[in-house]
BAMIKOL-940562 format. One line per field, with one value per residue (C-alpha): x, y, z; residue in three letters. Coordinates in nm, 2 decimals, padded with zeros to 4 digits. Each point is the difference from the previous one (the first is absolute). Example, Ala and Ser with C-alpha at 12.3 -4.5 7.8 and 13.67 -1.06 7.14 Angstrom:
% BAMIKOL-940562
east (01.23, 00.14)
north (-00.45, 00.34)
up (00.78, -00.07)
res (ALA, SER)
This chain:
% BAMIKOL-940562
east (-06.52, 00.27, 00.26, 00.11, -00.05, -00.11, 00.08, -00.20, -00.05, -00.26, 00.07, 00.32, 00.12, 00.15, 00.35, 00.08, 00.33, 00.11, 00.40, 00.01, 00.13, -00.15, 00.04, -00.11, 00.00, -00.22, -00.20, -00.15, -00.08, 00.18, -00.21, 00.31, 00.20, -00.21, -00.09, 00.35, 00.12, -00.21, 00.07, 00.40, -00.01, -00.24, 00.27, 00.30, -00.15, -00.29, -00.07, -00.02, -00.31, -00.06, -00.11, -00.07, -00.11, -00.20, -00.11, -00.30, 00.16, -00.20, 00.12, -00.11, 00.29, -00.25, -00.23, 00.34, 00.08, -00.31, -00.03, 00.33, 00.01, 00.19, -00.11, 00.29, -00.10, -00.16, -00.08, -00.04, -00.19, 00.01, -00.25, 00.27, 00.38, 00.07, 00.42, 00.27, 00.09, -00.30, -00.06, 00.32, -00.06, -00.37, 00.24, 00.20, -00.33, -00.16, 00.32, 00.03, -00.35, -00.02, 00.30, 00.19, 00.42, 00.09, -00.10, 00.14, -00.12, 00.07, -00.11, -00.30, 00.19, 00.26, 00.26, 00.08, 00.02, -00.16, 00.21, 00.20, -00.18, 00.16, 00.33, -00.12, -00.17, 00.24, 00.21, -00.24, 00.00, 00.39, -00.09, -00.07, -00.35, -00.02, 00.18, -00.01, 00.04, 00.28, 00.02, 00.38, 00.17, 00.24, -00.16, -00.27, -00.14, -00.24, -00.15, -00.04, 00.19, 00.07, -00.16, -00.23, 00.35, 00.17, -00.28, -00.02, 00.36, 00.01, -00.26, 00.13, 00.37, -00.12, -00.23, 00.33, 00.22, -00.22, -00.16, 00.28, -00.19, 00.21, -00.25, 00.01, -00.39, -00.22, -00.27, -00.13, -00.34, 00.16, 00.02, -00.01, -00.07, -00.06, -00.35, 00.07, 00.30, -00.26, -00.15, 00.33, -00.02, -00.23, -00.28, -00.09, 00.32, -00.04, -00.31, 00.15, -00.08, 00.09, 00.31, 00.12, -00.11, 00.29, 00.27, -00.19, 00.00, 00.34, 00.09, -00.23, 00.05, 00.35, -00.04, -00.25, 00.28, -00.10, 00.25, 00.01, 00.18, -00.02, 00.00, 00.06, -00.29, -00.02, -00.27, -00.17, -00.20, -00.37, -00.15, -00.33, -00.20, 00.14, 00.23, -00.20, 00.30, -00.13, 00.23, 00.08, 00.07, 00.37, -00.04, -00.19, 00.28, 00.24, -00.17, -00.08, 00.35, 00.15, -00.29, 00.13, 00.31, -00.08, -00.22, 00.28, 00.28, -00.16, -00.31, -00.04, -00.27, -00.31, 00.03, -00.31, -00.22, -00.32, -00.11, -00.40, -00.27, -00.26, -00.32, -00.16, -00.37, -00.03, 00.11, 00.05, 00.31, 00.16, 00.37, 00.02, -00.06, 00.37, 00.05, 00.09, 00.38, 00.11, 00.04, -00.41, -00.13, 00.17, -00.21, -00.35, 00.05, 00.06, -00.30, -00.25, 00.14, 00.04, 00.31, -00.17, 00.19, -00.14, -00.04, -00.03, -00.06, 00.24, -00.31, -00.29, 00.22, -00.30, 00.18, -00.15)
north (05.44, -00.16, -00.20, -00.17, -00.38, 00.01, -00.34, 00.05, -00.24, -00.15, -00.05, -00.08, 00.11, -00.27, 00.06, 00.25, -00.12, -00.38, 00.00, 00.42, 00.19, 00.13, 00.35, 00.01, 00.26, 00.02, 00.31, 00.14, 00.39, 00.07, 00.23, 00.23, -00.25, -00.25, 00.18, 00.10, -00.39, -00.17, 00.25, -00.02, -00.40, 00.02, 00.20, -00.22, -00.32, 00.06, -00.40, -00.10, -00.05, 00.22, -00.14, 00.24, -00.14, 00.27, -00.07, 00.22, 00.33, 00.32, 00.34, -00.09, -00.27, -00.24, 00.30, 00.10, -00.35, -00.11, 00.34, -00.06, -00.12, -00.30, -00.31, -00.20, 00.11, -00.24, 00.11, -00.23, 00.18, -00.16, 00.08, 00.12, 00.03, -00.38, 00.08, 00.08, -00.34, -00.17, 00.23, -00.14, -00.36, 00.10, 00.16, -00.33, -00.26, 00.24, 00.01, -00.38, -00.08, 00.21, -00.16, 00.32, -00.03, 00.26, 00.23, 00.32, 00.15, 00.34, 00.29, 00.23, 00.30, 00.04, -00.05, -00.28, 00.17, -00.17, 00.03, -00.25, -00.28, -00.09, -00.07, -00.21, -00.20, -00.04, -00.13, -00.27, -00.15, -00.01, -00.38, 00.18, -00.08, 00.33, 00.34, 00.26, 00.40, 00.06, 00.38, -00.16, -00.21, 00.19, 00.26, 00.02, 00.31, 00.10, 00.29, -00.03, 00.19, 00.00, -00.24, -00.16, -00.08, -00.13, -00.26, -00.10, -00.06, -00.16, -00.24, -00.09, -00.06, -00.17, -00.26, -00.03, -00.09, -00.24, -00.15, -00.06, 00.03, 00.24, 00.27, 00.39, 00.02, -00.25, 00.30, 00.13, -00.09, 00.11, -00.37, -00.20, -00.37, -00.29, -00.07, -00.39, 00.01, 00.09, -00.34, -00.13, 00.26, -00.14, 00.25, -00.07, 00.13, 00.36, 00.05, 00.27, 00.35, 00.34, 00.05, -00.31, -00.14, 00.10, -00.15, -00.32, -00.03, 00.02, -00.21, -00.28, 00.08, -00.06, -00.34, -00.14, 00.09, 00.25, 00.24, 00.31, 00.33, 00.38, 00.31, 00.30, 00.26, 00.38, -00.02, 00.33, 00.18, -00.08, 00.21, 00.11, -00.13, -00.12, -00.33, -00.26, -00.20, -00.03, 00.14, -00.36, -00.14, 00.01, -00.19, -00.27, -00.03, -00.04, -00.30, -00.13, 00.00, -00.18, -00.28, 00.01, -00.06, -00.29, -00.11, 00.01, -00.17, -00.26, -00.11, -00.18, 00.17, -00.28, -00.13, -00.17, 00.28, 00.09, 00.34, -00.08, 00.19, 00.04, 00.17, 00.23, -00.09, 00.40, 00.20, -00.28, 00.06, -00.31, 00.01, 00.23, -00.24, -00.07, -00.15, 00.27, 00.04, -00.21, 00.29, 00.11, -00.35, -00.09, 00.33, -00.12, -00.36, 00.12, 00.24, -00.26, -00.29, -00.22, -00.14, 00.03, 00.18, 00.36, 00.11, 00.39, 00.14, 00.29, 00.15, 00.06, -00.11, -00.23, -00.32, -00.35)
up (00.23, 00.20, -00.17, 00.32, 00.05, 00.36, 00.20, 00.32, 00.26, -00.17, -00.37, -00.22, -00.35, -00.23, -00.11, -00.27, -00.09, 00.09, -00.03, 00.05, 00.28, 00.28, 00.23, 00.33, 00.30, 00.25, 00.13, 00.32, -00.03, -00.29, -00.17, -00.11, -00.16, -00.14, -00.34, -00.09, 00.12, -00.26, -00.26, 00.04, 00.03, -00.35, -00.15, 00.10, -00.08, -00.19, -00.07, 00.36, 00.20, 00.35, 00.31, 00.30, 00.34, 00.21, 00.43, -00.11, -00.01, 00.18, -00.19, -00.36, -00.15, -00.10, -00.18, -00.18, -00.11, -00.13, -00.22, -00.13, -00.42, 00.05, -00.16, 00.14, 00.35, 00.25, 00.34, 00.35, 00.24, 00.34, 00.29, 00.23, 00.08, -00.01, -00.03, -00.25, 00.01, -00.08, -00.28, -00.15, 00.06, -00.17, -00.28, -00.03, 00.00, -00.25, -00.26, 00.04, -00.05, -00.31, -00.17, 00.01, -00.09, 00.21, 00.29, 00.11, 00.39, 00.06, 00.26, -00.15, 00.11, -00.26, 00.24, -00.27, -00.36, -00.23, -00.23, 00.18, -00.12, -00.32, 00.15, 00.29, -00.29, -00.21, 00.31, 00.06, -00.37, 00.04, 00.20, 00.31, 00.24, 00.21, -00.10, 00.32, -00.10, 00.27, 00.13, 00.20, -00.31, -00.21, -00.20, 00.20, 00.19, 00.25, 00.11, 00.39, 00.23, 00.38, 00.24, -00.32, -00.21, 00.34, 00.00, -00.28, -00.07, 00.35, -00.09, -00.30, 00.14, 00.26, -00.21, -00.23, 00.27, 00.22, -00.31, -00.20, -00.28, -00.27, -00.07, 00.08, 00.01, 00.21, 00.09, -00.30, -00.20, -00.35, -00.15, -00.31, 00.01, -00.25, 00.13, -00.05, 00.20, 00.32, 00.04, 00.11, 00.28, 00.33, 00.01, 00.37, 00.12, -00.16, 00.21, 00.24, 00.06, -00.08, -00.20, 00.12, -00.28, -00.27, 00.20, 00.02, -00.35, -00.07, 00.29, -00.12, -00.37, 00.09, 00.20, -00.29, -00.25, -00.23, -00.19, 00.17, -00.16, 00.05, -00.23, 00.16, -00.01, 00.16, 00.29, 00.04, 00.21, 00.00, -00.25, 00.22, 00.33, 00.31, 00.08, 00.09, 00.21, 00.38, 00.30, 00.12, -00.31, 00.05, 00.30, -00.16, -00.27, 00.22, 00.17, -00.35, -00.14, 00.34, -00.11, -00.33, 00.08, 00.22, -00.32, -00.25, 00.22, 00.17, -00.17, -00.32, -00.25, -00.05, -00.40, -00.01, 00.03, -00.19, -00.05, -00.06, -00.18, 00.26, -00.08, 00.25, 00.10, 00.10, -00.25, -00.28, -00.09, -00.14, 00.12, 00.25, 00.35, 00.18, 00.34, 00.28, 00.07, 00.31, 00.29, -00.16, 00.00, 00.36, 00.14, -00.20, 00.10, 00.39, -00.02, -00.19, 00.24, -00.32, -00.23, -00.30, -00.26, 00.01, -00.44, -00.10, -00.33, -00.09, -00.24, 00.27, 00.33, 00.11, 00.22, 00.01)
res (UNK, UNK, UNK, UNK, UNK, UNK, UNK, UNK, UNK, UNK, UNK, UNK, UNK, UNK, UNK, UNK, UNK, UNK, UNK, UNK, UNK, UNK, UNK, UNK, UNK, UNK, UNK, UNK, UNK, UNK, UNK, UNK, UNK, UNK, UNK, UNK, UNK, UNK, UNK, UNK, UNK, UNK, UNK, UNK, UNK, UNK, UNK, UNK, UNK, UNK, UNK, UNK, UNK, UNK, UNK, UNK, UNK, UNK, UNK, UNK, UNK, UNK, UNK, UNK, UNK, UNK, UNK, UNK, UNK, UNK, UNK, UNK, UNK, UNK, UNK, UNK, UNK, UNK, UNK, UNK, UNK, UNK, UNK, UNK, UNK, UNK, UNK, UNK, UNK, UNK, UNK, UNK, UNK, UNK, UNK, UNK, UNK, UNK, UNK, UNK, UNK, UNK, UNK, UNK, UNK, UNK, UNK, UNK, UNK, UNK, UNK, UNK, UNK, UNK, UNK, UNK, UNK, UNK, UNK, UNK, UNK, UNK, UNK, UNK, UNK, UNK, UNK, UNK, UNK, UNK, UNK, UNK, UNK, UNK, UNK, UNK, UNK, UNK, UNK, UNK, UNK, UNK, UNK, UNK, UNK, UNK, UNK, UNK, UNK, UNK, UNK, UNK, UNK, UNK, UNK, UNK, UNK, UNK, UNK, UNK, UNK, UNK, UNK, UNK, UNK, UNK, UNK, UNK, UNK, UNK, UNK, UNK, UNK, UNK, UNK, UNK, UNK, UNK, UNK, UNK, UNK, UNK, UNK, UNK, UNK, UNK, UNK, UNK, UNK, UNK, UNK, UNK, UNK, UNK, UNK, UNK, UNK, UNK, UNK, UNK, UNK, UNK, UNK, UNK, UNK, UNK, UNK, UNK, UNK, UNK, UNK, UNK, UNK, UNK, UNK, UNK, UNK, UNK, UNK, UNK, UNK, UNK, UNK, UNK, UNK, UNK, UNK, UNK, UNK, UNK, UNK, UNK, UNK, UNK, UNK, UNK, UNK, UNK, UNK, UNK, UNK, UNK, UNK, UNK, UNK, UNK, UNK, UNK, UNK, UNK, UNK, UNK, UNK, UNK, UNK, UNK, UNK, UNK, UNK, UNK, UNK, UNK, UNK, UNK, UNK, UNK, UNK, UNK, UNK, UNK, UNK, UNK, UNK, UNK, UNK, UNK, UNK, UNK, UNK, UNK, UNK, UNK, UNK, UNK, UNK, UNK, UNK, UNK, UNK, UNK, UNK, UNK, UNK, UNK, UNK, UNK, UNK, UNK, UNK, UNK, UNK, UNK, UNK, UNK)
């Protein structure tokens, strides 16, 4: 019998370890990576819980996850491709709801080395709220070559210069968070599409006064499978960077926000409902011919 505690769009599991550490990664068709990822994480941080959010993989990923003998593993199965940013936001809300002290987010393809997790956590305990695993800070390394390396470097240099935030890495998902500091960020501002989510998180954390730090890491080529980055993501990222430049320099963040826990009436998840992002909300309101707020469930995708 599988030791995996599965959280599907209908049920939820109680917290295993309030006050502990949660390691999260998202999956979609990562059959060649998930077993070894879970094994490596469990070896490095054996007392941490592991959360995987899978968008209904078609390649056997879920069968592998369900067969792993790992009692600290929880698998959330969503009904389709709901997006990487919403998977990370769901992990944030899961960590808050279940009372974790620290949350580590990373890619599920071995490009982020689980052996670096203890260094991120150690830095987090040094009076820091967000720790970024950085390829481009002193001591870091990246296995990208050619066009991909130049695009990645240019994106991070441009972000540093435009946003005036003293970091070297803005686009990675490899981060450690002090969970009790996450609520200082207005989650509604993070409902953006694609990989722009990670840059937006840094801007909003900076604007809301979270203490940011970096530790050098070696970014590896993925172990198996293919990249999920859409071809047009670079252009969407440029547009989002320009928007965030305006936000960072001209707009003051709202300090009276409340990240409410809203239950989904469709799937029953107690904490997964959020307002849509502004651009998504305007589109939905235009189609519906109404100005009412549109809510979306990060767990099952239902809108209301």
